[in-house]
PDB file of N, H, CA, C and O in Angstrom:
ATOM      1  N   MET A   1       3.249  46.278  41.244  1.00  0.00           N
ATOM      2  CA  MET A   1       4.692  46.230  41.044  1.00  0.00           C
ATOM      3  C   MET A   1       4.976  45.639  39.674  1.00  0.00           C
ATOM      4  O   MET A   1       4.383  44.627  39.301  1.00  0.00           O
ATOM      5  N   GLY A   2       5.855  46.244  38.937  1.00  0.00           N
ATOM      6  H   GLY A   2       6.337  47.066  39.240  1.00  0.00           H
ATOM      7  CA  GLY A   2       6.207  45.760  37.614  1.00  0.00           C
ATOM      8  C   GLY A   2       7.318  44.724  37.651  1.00  0.00           C
ATOM      9  O   GLY A   2       7.818  44.355  38.714  1.00  0.00           O
ATOM     10  N   ILE A   3       7.684  44.273  36.486  1.00  0.00           N
ATOM     11  H   ILE A   3       7.278  44.572  35.622  1.00  0.00           H
ATOM     12  CA  ILE A   3       8.769  43.302  36.345  1.00  0.00           C
ATOM     13  C   ILE A   3      10.095  44.041  36.461  1.00  0.00           C
ATOM     14  O   ILE A   3      10.273  45.109  35.875  1.00  0.00           O
ATOM     15  N   GLU A   4      11.028  43.465  37.222  1.00  0.00           N
ATOM     16  H   GLU A   4      10.884  42.598  37.698  1.00  0.00           H
ATOM     17  CA  GLU A   4      12.350  44.071  37.403  1.00  0.00           C
ATOM     18  C   GLU A   4      13.420  42.980  37.407  1.00  0.00           C
ATOM     19  O   GLU A   4      13.161  41.861  37.851  1.00  0.00           O
ATOM     20  N   PRO A   5      14.624  43.298  36.914  1.00  0.00           N
ATOM     21  CA  PRO A   5      15.715  42.331  36.970  1.00  0.00           C
ATOM     22  C   PRO A   5      15.989  41.928  38.417  1.00  0.00           C
ATOM     23  O   PRO A   5      15.939  42.763  39.320  1.00  0.00           O
ATOM     24  N   GLY A   6      16.279  40.636  38.633  1.00  0.00           N
ATOM     25  H   GLY A   6      16.319  39.958  37.899  1.00  0.00           H
ATOM     26  CA  GLY A   6      16.597  40.131  39.952  1.00  0.00           C
ATOM     27  C   GLY A   6      15.390  39.664  40.746  1.00  0.00           C
ATOM     28  O   GLY A   6      15.549  39.090  41.824  1.00  0.00           O
ATOM     29  N   GLN A   7      14.178  39.899  40.235  1.00  0.00           N
ATOM     30  H   GLN A   7      14.048  40.366  39.360  1.00  0.00           H
ATOM     31  CA  GLN A   7      12.981  39.457  40.957  1.00  0.00           C
ATOM     32  C   GLN A   7      12.905  37.933  41.012  1.00  0.00           C
ATOM     33  O   GLN A   7      13.198  37.245  40.034  1.00  0.00           O
ATOM     34  N   LEU A   8      12.511  37.431  42.161  1.00  0.00           N
ATOM     35  H   LEU A   8      12.273  37.990  42.955  1.00  0.00           H
ATOM     36  CA  LEU A   8      12.178  36.021  42.302  1.00  0.00           C
ATOM     37  C   LEU A   8      10.662  35.946  42.187  1.00  0.00           C
ATOM     38  O   LEU A   8       9.941  36.613  42.928  1.00  0.00           O
ATOM     39  N   ARG A   9      10.183  35.128  41.250  1.00  0.00           N
ATOM     40  H   ARG A   9      10.769  34.587  40.647  1.00  0.00           H
ATOM     41  CA  ARG A   9       8.752  35.025  40.981  1.00  0.00           C
ATOM     42  C   ARG A   9       8.344  33.563  40.961  1.00  0.00           C
ATOM     43  O   ARG A   9       9.188  32.679  40.812  1.00  0.00           O
ATOM     44  N   ARG A  10       7.051  33.306  41.111  1.00  0.00           N
ATOM     45  H   ARG A  10       6.365  34.024  41.231  1.00  0.00           H
ATOM     46  CA  ARG A  10       6.528  31.943  40.993  1.00  0.00           C
ATOM     47  C   ARG A  10       5.335  31.972  40.057  1.00  0.00           C
ATOM     48  O   ARG A  10       4.581  32.944  39.991  1.00  0.00           O
ATOM     49  N   TRP A  11       5.193  30.863  39.333  1.00  0.00           N
ATOM     50  H   TRP A  11       5.805  30.074  39.386  1.00  0.00           H
ATOM     51  CA  TRP A  11       4.065  30.720  38.431  1.00  0.00           C
ATOM     52  C   TRP A  11       2.794  30.574  39.247  1.00  0.00           C
ATOM     53  O   TRP A  11       2.804  29.931  40.297  1.00  0.00           O
ATOM     54  N   CYS A  12       1.712  31.152  38.788  1.00  0.00           N
ATOM     55  H   CYS A  12       1.704  31.674  37.935  1.00  0.00           H
ATOM     56  CA  CYS A  12       0.422  31.024  39.463  1.00  0.00           C
ATOM     57  C   CYS A  12      -0.109  29.611  39.286  1.00  0.00           C
ATOM     58  O   CYS A  12       0.289  28.901  38.362  1.00  0.00           O
ATOM     59  N   ASP A  13      -1.002  29.209  40.166  1.00  0.00           N
ATOM     60  H   ASP A  13      -1.325  29.785  40.917  1.00  0.00           H
ATOM     61  CA  ASP A  13      -1.541  27.848  40.171  1.00  0.00           C
ATOM     62  C   ASP A  13      -2.242  27.454  38.879  1.00  0.00           C
ATOM     63  O   ASP A  13      -2.281  26.273  38.532  1.00  0.00           O
ATOM     64  N   ASP A  14      -2.793  28.427  38.165  1.00  0.00           N
ATOM     65  H   ASP A  14      -2.761  29.386  38.447  1.00  0.00           H
ATOM     66  CA  ASP A  14      -3.601  28.100  36.991  1.00  0.00           C
ATOM     67  C   ASP A  14      -2.806  28.052  35.685  1.00  0.00           C
ATOM     68  O   ASP A  14      -3.395  27.996  34.606  1.00  0.00           O
ATOM     69  N   VAL A  15      -1.480  28.073  35.773  1.00  0.00           N
ATOM     70  H   VAL A  15      -1.001  28.118  36.649  1.00  0.00           H
ATOM     71  CA  VAL A  15      -0.653  28.034  34.567  1.00  0.00           C
ATOM     72  C   VAL A  15      -0.382  26.583  34.195  1.00  0.00           C
ATOM     73  O   VAL A  15       0.250  25.849  34.955  1.00  0.00           O
ATOM     74  N   ASP A  16      -0.850  26.183  33.054  1.00  0.00           N
ATOM     75  H   ASP A  16      -1.363  26.779  32.437  1.00  0.00           H
ATOM     76  CA  ASP A  16      -0.716  24.800  32.609  1.00  0.00           C
ATOM     77  C   ASP A  16       0.719  24.490  32.194  1.00  0.00           C
ATOM     78  O   ASP A  16       1.257  25.108  31.276  1.00  0.00           O
ATOM     79  N   GLY A  17       1.330  23.528  32.878  1.00  0.00           N
ATOM     80  H   GLY A  17       0.893  23.026  33.625  1.00  0.00           H
ATOM     81  CA  GLY A  17       2.674  23.080  32.515  1.00  0.00           C
ATOM     82  C   GLY A  17       3.809  23.877  33.117  1.00  0.00           C
ATOM     83  O   GLY A  17       4.961  23.453  33.024  1.00  0.00           O
ATOM     84  N   LEU A  18       3.534  25.008  33.728  1.00  0.00           N
ATOM     85  H   LEU A  18       2.599  25.353  33.804  1.00  0.00           H
ATOM     86  CA  LEU A  18       4.580  25.810  34.355  1.00  0.00           C
ATOM     87  C   LEU A  18       4.378  25.769  35.858  1.00  0.00           C
ATOM     88  O   LEU A  18       3.280  26.012  36.358  1.00  0.00           O
ATOM     89  N   GLU A  19       5.450  25.458  36.572  1.00  0.00           N
ATOM     90  H   GLU A  19       6.342  25.260  36.165  1.00  0.00           H
ATOM     91  CA  GLU A  19       5.343  25.419  38.021  1.00  0.00           C
ATOM     92  C   GLU A  19       6.671  25.779  38.640  1.00  0.00           C
ATOM     93  O   GLU A  19       7.711  25.719  37.985  1.00  0.00           O
ATOM     94  N   GLY A  20       6.633  26.149  39.893  1.00  0.00           N
ATOM     95  H   GLY A  20       5.787  26.198  40.425  1.00  0.00           H
ATOM     96  CA  GLY A  20       7.846  26.487  40.610  1.00  0.00           C
ATOM     97  C   GLY A  20       8.199  27.963  40.502  1.00  0.00           C
ATOM     98  O   GLY A  20       7.359  28.815  40.214  1.00  0.00           O
ATOM     99  N   THR A  21       9.458  28.225  40.742  1.00  0.00           N
ATOM    100  H   THR A  21      10.141  27.533  40.976  1.00  0.00           H
ATOM    101  CA  THR A  21       9.930  29.612  40.780  1.00  0.00           C
ATOM    102  C   THR A  21      10.914  29.878  39.648  1.00  0.00           C
ATOM    103  O   THR A  21      11.441  28.961  39.018  1.00  0.00           O
ATOM    104  N   PHE A  22      11.144  31.169  39.413  1.00  0.00           N
ATOM    105  H   PHE A  22      10.717  31.914  39.925  1.00  0.00           H
ATOM    106  CA  PHE A  22      12.143  31.594  38.433  1.00  0.00           C
ATOM    107  C   PHE A  22      12.650  32.977  38.806  1.00  0.00           C
ATOM    108  O   PHE A  22      12.032  33.685  39.601  1.00  0.00           O
ATOM    109  N   ILE A  23      13.768  33.348  38.232  1.00  0.00           N
ATOM    110  H   ILE A  23      14.270  32.773  37.586  1.00  0.00           H
ATOM    111  CA  ILE A  23      14.372  34.662  38.458  1.00  0.00           C
ATOM    112  C   ILE A  23      14.321  35.439  37.153  1.00  0.00           C
ATOM    113  O   ILE A  23      14.616  34.903  36.085  1.00  0.00           O
ATOM    114  N   VAL A  24      13.944  36.703  37.250  1.00  0.00           N
ATOM    115  H   VAL A  24      13.705  37.138  38.118  1.00  0.00           H
ATOM    116  CA  VAL A  24      13.972  37.592  36.086  1.00  0.00           C
ATOM    117  C   VAL A  24      15.421  38.037  35.907  1.00  0.00           C
ATOM    118  O   VAL A  24      15.996  38.663  36.797  1.00  0.00           O
ATOM    119  N   LEU A  25      16.011  37.712  34.756  1.00  0.00           N
ATOM    120  H   LEU A  25      15.544  37.203  34.033  1.00  0.00           H
ATOM    121  CA  LEU A  25      17.425  38.030  34.536  1.00  0.00           C
ATOM    122  C   LEU A  25      17.634  39.446  34.011  1.00  0.00           C
ATOM    123  O   LEU A  25      18.346  40.246  34.617  1.00  0.00           O
ATOM    124  N   ARG A  26      17.006  39.744  32.880  1.00  0.00           N
ATOM    125  H   ARG A  26      16.428  39.094  32.387  1.00  0.00           H
ATOM    126  CA  ARG A  26      17.258  41.063  32.278  1.00  0.00           C
ATOM    127  C   ARG A  26      16.178  41.399  31.260  1.00  0.00           C
ATOM    128  O   ARG A  26      15.454  40.536  30.764  1.00  0.00           O
ATOM    129  N   SER A  27      16.106  42.692  30.975  1.00  0.00           N
ATOM    130  H   SER A  27      16.694  43.393  31.378  1.00  0.00           H
ATOM    131  CA  SER A  27      15.203  43.155  29.926  1.00  0.00           C
ATOM    132  C   SER A  27      15.862  42.914  28.576  1.00  0.00           C
ATOM    133  O   SER A  27      17.068  43.106  28.422  1.00  0.00           O
ATOM    134  N   GLU A  28      15.076  42.499  27.613  1.00  0.00           N
ATOM    135  H   GLU A  28      14.097  42.344  27.738  1.00  0.00           H
ATOM    136  CA  GLU A  28      15.563  42.344  26.242  1.00  0.00           C
ATOM    137  C   GLU A  28      15.152  43.542  25.393  1.00  0.00           C
ATOM    138  O   GLU A  28      15.391  43.566  24.186  1.00  0.00           O
ATOM    139  N   GLY A  29      14.537  44.530  26.025  1.00  0.00           N
ATOM    140  H   GLY A  29      14.343  44.511  27.006  1.00  0.00           H
ATOM    141  CA  GLY A  29      14.133  45.743  25.330  1.00  0.00           C
ATOM    142  C   GLY A  29      12.690  45.688  24.838  1.00  0.00           C
ATOM    143  O   GLY A  29      11.962  44.723  25.072  1.00  0.00           O
ATOM    144  N   MET A  30      12.314  46.739  24.160  1.00  0.00           N
ATOM    145  H   MET A  30      12.905  47.522  23.970  1.00  0.00           H
ATOM    146  CA  MET A  30      10.961  46.856  23.625  1.00  0.00           C
ATOM    147  C   MET A  30      10.921  46.216  22.234  1.00  0.00           C
ATOM    148  O   MET A  30      11.718  46.553  21.357  1.00  0.00           O
ATOM    149  N   HIS A  31       9.985  45.297  22.053  1.00  0.00           N
ATOM    150  H   HIS A  31       9.337  45.023  22.765  1.00  0.00           H
ATOM    151  CA  HIS A  31       9.833  44.596  20.782  1.00  0.00           C
ATOM    152  C   HIS A  31       8.356  44.506  20.423  1.00  0.00           C
ATOM    153  O   HIS A  31       7.488  44.589  21.292  1.00  0.00           O
ATOM    154  N   ILE A  32       8.087  44.340  19.161  1.00  0.00           N
ATOM    155  H   ILE A  32       8.792  44.272  18.455  1.00  0.00           H
ATOM    156  CA  ILE A  32       6.717  44.172  18.700  1.00  0.00           C
ATOM    157  C   ILE A  32       6.188  42.838  19.204  1.00  0.00           C
ATOM    158  O   ILE A  32       6.860  41.812  19.102  1.00  0.00           O
ATOM    159  N   VAL A  33       4.984  42.862  19.745  1.00  0.00           N
ATOM    160  H   VAL A  33       4.438  43.696  19.828  1.00  0.00           H
ATOM    161  CA  VAL A  33       4.334  41.642  20.216  1.00  0.00           C
ATOM    162  C   VAL A  33       3.825  40.896  18.985  1.00  0.00           C
ATOM    163  O   VAL A  33       3.017  41.438  18.232  1.00  0.00           O
ATOM    164  N   PRO A  34       4.285  39.657  18.766  1.00  0.00           N
ATOM    165  CA  PRO A  34       3.928  38.912  17.559  1.00  0.00           C
ATOM    166  C   PRO A  34       2.422  38.786  17.322  1.00  0.00           C
ATOM    167  O   PRO A  34       1.982  38.775  16.173  1.00  0.00           O
ATOM    168  N   SER A  35       1.636  38.692  18.379  1.00  0.00           N
ATOM    169  H   SER A  35       1.993  38.700  19.312  1.00  0.00           H
ATOM    170  CA  SER A  35       0.194  38.512  18.207  1.00  0.00           C
ATOM    171  C   SER A  35      -0.556  39.831  18.014  1.00  0.00           C
ATOM    172  O   SER A  35      -1.781  39.830  17.885  1.00  0.00           O
ATOM    173  N   SER A  36       0.157  40.939  17.994  1.00  0.00           N
ATOM    174  H   SER A  36       1.151  40.939  18.099  1.00  0.00           H
ATOM    175  CA  SER A  36      -0.488  42.245  17.871  1.00  0.00           C
ATOM    176  C   SER A  36      -0.690  42.633  16.408  1.00  0.00           C
ATOM    177  O   SER A  36       0.282  42.777  15.666  1.00  0.00           O
ATOM    178  N   PRO A  37      -1.939  42.802  15.990  1.00  0.00           N
ATOM    179  CA  PRO A  37      -2.186  43.197  14.598  1.00  0.00           C
ATOM    180  C   PRO A  37      -1.768  44.643  14.305  1.00  0.00           C
ATOM    181  O   PRO A  37      -1.594  45.018  13.145  1.00  0.00           O
ATOM    182  N   THR A  38      -1.608  45.453  15.361  1.00  0.00           N
ATOM    183  H   THR A  38      -1.749  45.148  16.303  1.00  0.00           H
ATOM    184  CA  THR A  38      -1.246  46.860  15.170  1.00  0.00           C
ATOM    185  C   THR A  38       0.233  47.132  15.390  1.00  0.00           C
ATOM    186  O   THR A  38       0.672  48.279  15.301  1.00  0.00           O
ATOM    187  N   GLY A  39       1.006  46.086  15.676  1.00  0.00           N
ATOM    188  H   GLY A  39       0.649  45.155  15.749  1.00  0.00           H
ATOM    189  CA  GLY A  39       2.443  46.270  15.882  1.00  0.00           C
ATOM    190  C   GLY A  39       2.800  46.901  17.212  1.00  0.00           C
ATOM    191  O   GLY A  39       3.802  47.609  17.310  1.00  0.00           O
ATOM    192  N   THR A  40       2.001  46.658  18.235  1.00  0.00           N
ATOM    193  H   THR A  40       1.187  46.083  18.156  1.00  0.00           H
ATOM    194  CA  THR A  40       2.248  47.203  19.561  1.00  0.00           C
ATOM    195  C   THR A  40       3.560  46.669  20.119  1.00  0.00           C
ATOM    196  O   THR A  40       3.857  45.479  20.021  1.00  0.00           O
ATOM    197  N   LYS A  41       4.347  47.584  20.711  1.00  0.00           N
ATOM    198  H   LYS A  41       4.105  48.552  20.790  1.00  0.00           H
ATOM    199  CA  LYS A  41       5.607  47.181  21.341  1.00  0.00           C
ATOM    200  C   LYS A  41       5.407  47.006  22.832  1.00  0.00           C
ATOM    201  O   LYS A  41       4.633  47.725  23.463  1.00  0.00           O
ATOM    202  N   GLN A  42       6.130  46.025  23.388  1.00  0.00           N
ATOM    203  H   GLN A  42       6.759  45.441  22.875  1.00  0.00           H
ATOM    204  CA  GLN A  42       6.076  45.762  24.818  1.00  0.00           C
ATOM    205  C   GLN A  42       7.452  45.273  25.260  1.00  0.00           C
ATOM    206  O   GLN A  42       8.189  44.665  24.484  1.00  0.00           O
ATOM    207  N   GLU A  43       7.781  45.547  26.508  1.00  0.00           N
ATOM    208  H   GLU A  43       7.182  46.041  27.138  1.00  0.00           H
ATOM    209  CA  GLU A  43       9.072  45.099  27.020  1.00  0.00           C
ATOM    210  C   GLU A  43       9.078  43.573  27.127  1.00  0.00           C
ATOM    211  O   GLU A  43       8.112  42.964  27.586  1.00  0.00           O
ATOM    212  N   HIS A  44      10.183  42.975  26.696  1.00  0.00           N
ATOM    213  H   HIS A  44      10.968  43.470  26.323  1.00  0.00           H
ATOM    214  CA  HIS A  44      10.378  41.527  26.758  1.00  0.00           C
ATOM    215  C   HIS A  44      11.479  41.227  27.770  1.00  0.00           C
ATOM    216  O   HIS A  44      12.395  42.025  27.968  1.00  0.00           O
ATOM    217  N   TRP A  45      11.370  40.050  28.414  1.00  0.00           N
ATOM    218  H   TRP A  45      10.626  39.401  28.253  1.00  0.00           H
ATOM    219  CA  TRP A  45      12.278  39.689  29.495  1.00  0.00           C
ATOM    220  C   TRP A  45      12.879  38.307  29.299  1.00  0.00           C
ATOM    221  O   TRP A  45      12.285  37.424  28.680  1.00  0.00           O
ATOM    222  N   GLU A  46      14.074  38.151  29.844  1.00  0.00           N
ATOM    223  H   GLU A  46      14.557  38.868  30.347  1.00  0.00           H
ATOM    224  CA  GLU A  46      14.757  36.858  29.891  1.00  0.00           C
ATOM    225  C   GLU A  46      14.646  36.354  31.328  1.00  0.00           C
ATOM    226  O   GLU A  46      14.883  37.107  32.273  1.00  0.00           O
ATOM    227  N   ILE A  47      14.285  35.076  31.495  1.00  0.00           N
ATOM    228  H   ILE A  47      14.093  34.464  30.728  1.00  0.00           H
ATOM    229  CA  ILE A  47      14.136  34.505  32.830  1.00  0.00           C
ATOM    230  C   ILE A  47      15.007  33.265  32.973  1.00  0.00           C
ATOM    231  O   ILE A  47      15.391  32.641  31.984  1.00  0.00           O
ATOM    232  N   LEU A  48      15.313  32.919  34.223  1.00  0.00           N
ATOM    233  H   LEU A  48      15.001  33.426  35.026  1.00  0.00           H
ATOM    234  CA  LEU A  48      16.047  31.698  34.529  1.00  0.00           C
ATOM    235  C   LEU A  48      15.143  30.817  35.382  1.00  0.00           C
ATOM    236  O   LEU A  48      14.828  31.152  36.524  1.00  0.00           O
ATOM    237  N   ALA A  49      14.733  29.694  34.817  1.00  0.00           N
ATOM    238  H   ALA A  49      14.990  29.422  33.889  1.00  0.00           H
ATOM    239  CA  ALA A  49      13.869  28.726  35.495  1.00  0.00           C
ATOM    240  C   ALA A  49      14.662  27.429  35.680  1.00  0.00           C
ATOM    241  O   ALA A  49      15.737  27.279  35.099  1.00  0.00           O
ATOM    242  N   PRO A  50      14.150  26.493  36.479  1.00  0.00           N
ATOM    243  CA  PRO A  50      14.859  25.229  36.690  1.00  0.00           C
ATOM    244  C   PRO A  50      15.209  24.484  35.397  1.00  0.00           C
ATOM    245  O   PRO A  50      16.205  23.763  35.346  1.00  0.00           O
ATOM    246  N   ASP A  51      14.395  24.656  34.359  1.00  0.00           N
ATOM    247  H   ASP A  51      13.586  25.242  34.400  1.00  0.00           H
ATOM    248  CA  ASP A  51      14.658  23.953  33.097  1.00  0.00           C
ATOM    249  C   ASP A  51      15.522  24.763  32.125  1.00  0.00           C
ATOM    250  O   ASP A  51      15.716  24.351  30.982  1.00  0.00           O
ATOM    251  N   GLY A  52      16.038  25.904  32.568  1.00  0.00           N
ATOM    252  H   GLY A  52      15.881  26.239  33.497  1.00  0.00           H
ATOM    253  CA  GLY A  52      16.933  26.693  31.731  1.00  0.00           C
ATOM    254  C   GLY A  52      16.493  28.130  31.552  1.00  0.00           C
ATOM    255  O   GLY A  52      15.578  28.609  32.222  1.00  0.00           O
ATOM    256  N   VAL A  53      17.165  28.810  30.633  1.00  0.00           N
ATOM    257  H   VAL A  53      17.908  28.421  30.089  1.00  0.00           H
ATOM    258  CA  VAL A  53      16.881  30.213  30.348  1.00  0.00           C
ATOM    259  C   VAL A  53      15.742  30.306  29.344  1.00  0.00           C
ATOM    260  O   VAL A  53      15.722  29.608  28.331  1.00  0.00           O
ATOM    261  N   GLY A  54      14.792  31.187  29.651  1.00  0.00           N
ATOM    262  H   GLY A  54      14.808  31.754  30.475  1.00  0.00           H
ATOM    263  CA  GLY A  54      13.682  31.442  28.738  1.00  0.00           C
ATOM    264  C   GLY A  54      13.763  32.863  28.233  1.00  0.00           C
ATOM    265  O   GLY A  54      13.939  33.796  29.017  1.00  0.00           O
ATOM    266  N   ARG A  55      13.640  33.033  26.958  1.00  0.00           N
ATOM    267  H   ARG A  55      13.498  32.275  26.321  1.00  0.00           H
ATOM    268  CA  ARG A  55      13.749  34.371  26.351  1.00  0.00           C
ATOM    269  C   ARG A  55      12.426  34.773  25.715  1.00  0.00           C
ATOM    270  O   ARG A  55      11.620  33.930  25.321  1.00  0.00           O
ATOM    271  N   GLY A  56      12.226  36.088  25.626  1.00  0.00           N
ATOM    272  H   GLY A  56      12.881  36.773  25.947  1.00  0.00           H
ATOM    273  CA  GLY A  56      11.079  36.609  24.890  1.00  0.00           C
ATOM    274  C   GLY A  56       9.777  36.659  25.662  1.00  0.00           C
ATOM    275  O   GLY A  56       8.710  36.739  25.053  1.00  0.00           O
ATOM    276  N   TRP A  57       9.830  36.615  26.984  1.00  0.00           N
ATOM    277  H   TRP A  57      10.696  36.549  27.479  1.00  0.00           H
ATOM    278  CA  TRP A  57       8.604  36.709  27.788  1.00  0.00           C
ATOM    279  C   TRP A  57       8.166  38.163  27.855  1.00  0.00           C
ATOM    280  O   TRP A  57       8.934  39.024  28.286  1.00  0.00           O
ATOM    281  N   THR A  58       6.943  38.444  27.434  1.00  0.00           N
ATOM    282  H   THR A  58       6.319  37.745  27.083  1.00  0.00           H
ATOM    283  CA  THR A  58       6.457  39.824  27.497  1.00  0.00           C
ATOM    284  C   THR A  58       6.113  40.190  28.936  1.00  0.00           C
ATOM    285  O   THR A  58       5.794  39.333  29.760  1.00  0.00           O
ATOM    286  N   GLU A  59       6.188  41.482  29.209  1.00  0.00           N
ATOM    287  H   GLU A  59       6.447  42.178  28.539  1.00  0.00           H
ATOM    288  CA  GLU A  59       5.836  41.971  30.541  1.00  0.00           C
ATOM    289  C   GLU A  59       4.396  41.586  30.883  1.00  0.00           C
ATOM    290  O   GLU A  59       4.099  41.213  32.018  1.00  0.00           O
ATOM    291  N   HIS A  60       3.511  41.678  29.901  1.00  0.00           N
ATOM    292  H   HIS A  60       3.752  41.981  28.979  1.00  0.00           H
ATOM    293  CA  HIS A  60       2.104  41.332  30.123  1.00  0.00           C
ATOM    294  C   HIS A  60       1.954  39.876  30.563  1.00  0.00           C
ATOM    295  O   HIS A  60       1.253  39.593  31.535  1.00  0.00           O
ATOM    296  N   LEU A  61       2.599  38.961  29.864  1.00  0.00           N
ATOM    297  H   LEU A  61       3.169  39.191  29.075  1.00  0.00           H
ATOM    298  CA  LEU A  61       2.482  37.541  30.215  1.00  0.00           C
ATOM    299  C   LEU A  61       3.066  37.245  31.597  1.00  0.00           C
ATOM    300  O   LEU A  61       2.454  36.523  32.384  1.00  0.00           O
ATOM    301  N   LEU A  62       4.239  37.795  31.895  1.00  0.00           N
ATOM    302  H   LEU A  62       4.736  38.382  31.255  1.00  0.00           H
ATOM    303  CA  LEU A  62       4.839  37.545  33.198  1.00  0.00           C
ATOM    304  C   LEU A  62       3.974  38.099  34.324  1.00  0.00           C
ATOM    305  O   LEU A  62       3.840  37.470  35.374  1.00  0.00           O
ATOM    306  N   THR A  63       3.389  39.267  34.111  1.00  0.00           N
ATOM    307  H   THR A  63       3.497  39.778  33.258  1.00  0.00           H
ATOM    308  CA  THR A  63       2.524  39.873  35.128  1.00  0.00           C
ATOM    309  C   THR A  63       1.252  39.046  35.300  1.00  0.00           C
ATOM    310  O   THR A  63       0.762  38.878  36.416  1.00  0.00           O
ATOM    311  N   GLN A  64       0.728  38.538  34.209  1.00  0.00           N
ATOM    312  H   GLN A  64       1.126  38.675  33.301  1.00  0.00           H
ATOM    313  CA  GLN A  64      -0.520  37.772  34.240  1.00  0.00           C
ATOM    314  C   GLN A  64      -0.321  36.356  34.802  1.00  0.00           C
ATOM    315  O   GLN A  64      -1.185  35.848  35.517  1.00  0.00           O
ATOM    316  N   LEU A  65       0.799  35.727  34.485  1.00  0.00           N
ATOM    317  H   LEU A  65       1.501  36.139  33.904  1.00  0.00           H
ATOM    318  CA  LEU A  65       0.991  34.309  34.809  1.00  0.00           C
ATOM    319  C   LEU A  65       1.819  34.028  36.051  1.00  0.00           C
ATOM    320  O   LEU A  65       1.912  32.880  36.484  1.00  0.00           O
ATOM    321  N   SER A  66       2.430  35.073  36.637  1.00  0.00           N
ATOM    322  H   SER A  66       2.355  36.006  36.285  1.00  0.00           H
ATOM    323  CA  SER A  66       3.284  34.837  37.794  1.00  0.00           C
ATOM    324  C   SER A  66       3.125  35.957  38.817  1.00  0.00           C
ATOM    325  O   SER A  66       2.506  36.989  38.558  1.00  0.00           O
ATOM    326  N   GLU A  67       3.714  35.710  40.001  1.00  0.00           N
ATOM    327  H   GLU A  67       4.217  34.871  40.212  1.00  0.00           H
ATOM    328  CA  GLU A  67       3.668  36.718  41.066  1.00  0.00           C
ATOM    329  C   GLU A  67       5.018  36.806  41.744  1.00  0.00           C
ATOM    330  O   GLU A  67       5.786  35.844  41.757  1.00  0.00           O
ATOM    331  N   VAL A  68       5.302  37.977  42.312  1.00  0.00           N
ATOM    332  H   VAL A  68       4.679  38.758  42.301  1.00  0.00           H
ATOM    333  CA  VAL A  68       6.557  38.192  43.019  1.00  0.00           C
ATOM    334  C   VAL A  68       6.510  37.431  44.336  1.00  0.00           C
ATOM    335  O   VAL A  68       5.474  37.379  44.999  1.00  0.00           O
ATOM    336  N   ILE A  69       7.632  36.848  44.703  1.00  0.00           N
ATOM    337  H   ILE A  69       8.474  36.891  44.164  1.00  0.00           H
ATOM    338  CA  ILE A  69       7.754  36.179  46.005  1.00  0.00           C
ATOM    339  C   ILE A  69       8.445  37.164  46.954  1.00  0.00           C
ATOM    340  O   ILE A  69       9.499  37.721  46.647  1.00  0.00           O
ATOM    341  N   GLY A  70       7.824  37.353  48.096  1.00  0.00           N
ATOM    342  H   GLY A  70       6.968  36.900  48.345  1.00  0.00           H
ATOM    343  CA  GLY A  70       8.421  38.201  49.130  1.00  0.00           C
ATOM    344  C   GLY A  70       8.133  39.617  49.075  1.00  0.00           C
ATOM    345  O   GLY A  70       8.608  40.377  49.918  1.00  0.00           O
TER     346      GLY A  70
END
C-alpha cells in the first residue's frame, strides 16, 4: 500500500528519535530528491505529528520508516 492523504501511520520501532503516530496531510507534488546525484524526482508529503507539521517527507522515507495503522 502506498502513501495516501488521510492515512494514520506510526513510526517503526527502529526509527531514532521518532515515535508515535502521525497523519498524512497532503501531497506536495513531485520534487527532486536532494540526495540524488541524477536528479531523480519522487513524491513528497506533508504530515501532521504531535510536534507539528512536517514538510518534505519523500514517499520512500515514509514507506521505509513508518507503517499504516489499521
